[in-house]
C-alpha positions as CSV (number, residue, x, y, z in Angstrom):
1,M,94.1,52.6,28.0
2,R,92.7,56.1,28.4
3,K,89.6,58.0,27.6
4,L,89.6,60.9,24.6
5,T,89.0,64.5,26.7
6,E,86.2,66.7,24.9
7,Q,88.4,69.3,23.0
8,E,90.0,65.6,21.4
9,L,87.0,64.4,20.9
10,D,86.0,67.5,19.2
11,Q,89.0,67.2,17.1
12,V,88.1,63.5,16.2
13,K,84.9,64.5,14.6
14,R,86.5,68.2,12.7
15,A,88.6,65.7,10.9
16,I,86.1,62.4,9.4
17,A,83.7,65.7,9.3
18,A,86.5,67.5,6.9
19,K,86.3,64.2,4.6
20,D,82.8,64.2,3.1
21,L,81.4,61.4,4.0
22,T,77.7,60.1,3.5
23,S,78.0,56.1,4.6
24,A,76.5,56.1,8.2
25,E,78.3,52.4,8.0
26,I,81.8,53.8,7.6
27,L,81.9,57.0,9.0
28,V,81.0,54.1,12.5
29,E,83.8,52.1,11.5
30,I,86.1,55.5,10.9
31,Y,85.4,57.3,14.3
32,D,85.8,53.9,15.8
33,H,89.0,53.5,14.4
34,Y,90.1,56.8,15.2
35,V,89.4,56.6,19.0
36,S,90.0,53.4,19.9
37,H,94.0,53.8,18.4
38,L,93.8,57.0,20.4
39,E,93.3,55.9,23.8
40,N,95.5,54.0,23.6
41,V,98.6,56.0,23.5
42,E,99.4,58.7,25.9
43,S,98.1,62.2,25.5
44,L,101.2,63.7,24.9
45,K,101.5,61.6,21.5
46,F,98.1,62.1,20.5
47,E,98.5,65.5,18.0
48,E,101.2,63.1,16.1
49,E,99.2,59.1,16.4
50,L,95.8,61.9,15.4
51,F,98.5,62.9,12.3
52,E,99.3,59.5,11.5
53,L,95.7,58.0,11.6
54,E,94.7,61.4,9.2
55,H,97.9,60.9,6.8
56,K,96.5,57.1,6.3
57,F,92.9,57.6,5.7
58,K,93.3,60.9,3.5
59,Y,89.6,61.5,1.8
60,S,90.8,59.7,-1.4
61,Y,91.1,56.4,0.0
62,C,88.0,56.6,2.8
63,H,85.9,57.2,-0.4
64,A,87.1,54.8,-2.8
65,L,86.2,52.9,1.4
66,Q,82.6,53.9,1.3
67,A,82.4,53.5,-2.5
68,K,83.6,49.7,-1.9
69,F,81.3,49.4,0.9
70,V,77.8,50.9,-1.2
71,K,79.0,48.0,-3.1
72,A,79.9,45.6,-1.1
73,S,75.6,46.5,0.4
74,K,74.0,46.0,-2.7
75,K,75.7,42.2,-2.9
76,V,74.6,41.6,0.7
77,I,71.5,42.3,0.3
78,F,71.2,40.4,-2.8
79,T,72.9,37.4,-1.3
80,L,70.6,37.3,1.7
81,Q,67.5,37.7,0.1
82,W,68.5,34.6,-2.4
83,S,69.4,32.7,0.7
84,I,65.5,33.6,2.3
85,F,64.3,32.3,-1.3
86,K,66.3,29.3,-1.0
87,N,65.8,28.0,2.5
88,Y,61.7,29.1,1.4
89,F,60.8,26.3,-0.7
90,T,60.7,23.5,1.7
91,W,57.5,21.4,0.9
92,P,54.4,22.1,3.4
93,R,56.2,26.5,2.2
94,I,55.6,24.8,-2.2
95,L,52.0,23.5,-1.5
96,A,51.0,26.9,0.6
97,T,52.1,29.2,-1.5
98,A,50.6,27.6,-4.9
99,V,47.8,27.1,-3.7
100,F,47.7,31.2,-1.8
101,L,48.8,32.0,-6.0
102,A,45.5,30.1,-7.2
103,I,43.8,31.5,-5.1
104,L,44.4,34.9,-5.2
105,I,44.9,34.7,-9.3
106,F,41.1,32.8,-8.8
107,V,39.8,35.8,-6.5
108,W,41.6,38.6,-8.8
109,N,39.9,37.8,-12.1
110,S,36.4,37.5,-10.3
111,I,36.2,41.3,-9.5
112,D,35.5,43.9,-11.3
113,S,37.9,46.3,-13.0
114,K,37.0,48.9,-10.9
115,T,37.4,46.9,-7.9
116,Q,41.5,46.1,-8.9
117,V,42.2,49.2,-9.3
118,K,41.2,50.8,-6.1
119,A,43.3,47.3,-4.6
120,I,46.1,48.4,-7.0
121,V,46.0,51.9,-4.8
122,L,45.2,50.4,-1.8
123,V,48.8,48.4,-1.8
124,T,50.5,50.9,-3.3
125,F,49.2,53.1,-0.2
126,I,50.8,51.1,2.0
127,C,53.7,50.4,0.0
128,I,54.0,54.4,0.2
129,L,53.8,54.5,4.0
130,S,55.6,51.1,4.2
131,S,58.5,53.4,3.0
132,I,58.4,56.2,4.6
133,G,58.3,54.2,8.4
134,F,61.1,52.3,6.6
135,Y,63.1,55.9,6.4
136,F,62.0,57.1,9.2
137,N,63.4,54.3,11.1
138,S,66.7,54.8,9.7
139,F,66.7,58.1,9.1
140,R,66.3,57.5,13.9
141,K,69.0,55.9,13.6
142,V,71.5,57.6,11.4
143,R,70.8,61.2,12.4
144,G,72.6,60.4,16.0
145,I,76.0,59.9,13.9
146,K,75.7,62.8,12.3
147,K,75.1,64.7,15.1
148,L,78.0,63.2,16.9
149,I,80.6,63.7,13.8
150,K,78.9,66.7,13.5
151,S,78.5,66.4,9.5
152,T,77.2,68.9,7.1
153,K,76.8,66.5,4.5
154,T,73.7,63.7,3.6
155,I,74.4,61.0,6.2
156,E,72.5,57.7,5.3
157,S,72.8,53.9,5.9
158,S,74.2,52.3,2.8
159,Y,71.8,49.3,3.6
160,A,69.1,51.7,3.5
161,S,70.2,52.8,0.4
162,T,70.3,49.4,-1.6
163,I,67.2,48.4,-0.2
164,M,65.4,51.2,-0.9
165,L,66.8,52.1,-4.3
166,Q,65.2,47.8,-5.0
167,G,62.0,49.3,-3.4
168,M,61.4,51.6,-5.4
169,L,62.1,50.3,-8.9
170,M,60.1,46.7,-7.4
171,Q,57.0,49.3,-6.9
172,S,57.8,50.8,-10.4
173,I,57.6,47.3,-11.9
174,F,54.5,47.2,-10.1
175,H,52.6,49.8,-12.0
176,I,54.0,49.2,-15.1
177,L,52.8,45.6,-15.6
178,F,49.4,46.4,-14.6
179,F,48.4,48.8,-16.5
180,V,51.0,49.1,-19.9
181,P,49.2,46.7,-22.4
182,D,50.2,43.1,-23.6
183,L,52.9,42.7,-20.3
184,G,52.5,40.5,-17.7
185,F,49.9,40.9,-15.1
186,A,47.7,42.5,-17.9
187,N,47.0,38.4,-18.8
188,I,46.0,38.0,-15.4
189,I,44.1,40.3,-15.7
190,E,42.3,40.7,-19.2
191,S,42.5,36.7,-20.3
192,E,39.7,33.8,-18.6
193,Y,43.5,31.4,-18.9
194,C,47.1,32.9,-17.0
195,G,49.8,31.5,-19.5
196,P,52.9,30.3,-17.6
197,T,54.4,33.7,-18.8
198,S,52.1,35.5,-17.3
199,L,52.6,33.2,-13.8
200,C,56.8,33.0,-14.7
201,I,56.7,37.3,-14.8
202,F,54.1,37.4,-11.3
203,F,56.6,34.3,-9.1
204,I,59.7,36.4,-9.8
205,Y,58.3,39.3,-8.9
206,L,56.6,38.2,-5.9
207,S,59.7,36.9,-4.6
208,L,61.9,39.0,-5.3
209,T,59.4,42.0,-3.1
210,L,58.9,39.5,-0.2
211,T,63.1,38.3,0.1
212,L,63.3,41.9,0.2
213,I,61.1,42.8,2.8
214,R,62.5,38.9,4.9
215,A,65.9,40.5,4.4
216,W,65.1,44.4,6.0
217,K,63.9,42.3,9.0
218,I,66.9,40.8,9.3
219,K,69.2,43.2,8.4
220,S,67.6,45.9,10.8
221,K,68.3,44.5,13.7
222,T,71.6,44.1,13.0
223,A,72.3,47.7,10.5
224,L,71.4,50.9,10.6
225,I,68.0,50.7,8.6
């Protein structure tokens, strides 16, 4: 095994950048494959082997890999969320969750509408700050890959995109359920007693949100997020 020269690495980077990929994970995988393969061949065969790699990793093939990975990343996050959800429901946690929800709903129904609006605004502000922090952390990790490959495309983590998309969806649902009349959370806010439907919607929403946050923390240790 030998170490590639700067000129050879530049050729590899230009070849990969020309594929116009945007998934940071796929870029890293292809770059590592190129380098590890070319380090095992003689310098005289570098051009020939690079040509063979380019023949295998064509533009269309790389974009098919990227599309497949993006789809798989969504499944990975959802599977992780489901695993977290199932593992959470041990007896002490179920009791603690029930008590917490009961206290939360009681406090919510005890405060006036102006305070409720202030609470919603505060939660929204916290979510925005968290999203900015999440995006910046992922951007910081991906920036190094963008500089390495010298790509002109916008590079982002496929896992980060999946989590951000679901996070934005949950935030939108949060506002819809609170501000649109006759929907799930509105029943909790406006009525003295909480209906089973409202509680079910609230439980599902809270579960999706909390498992998404937990999945993000777990994947951030190994992924580019």
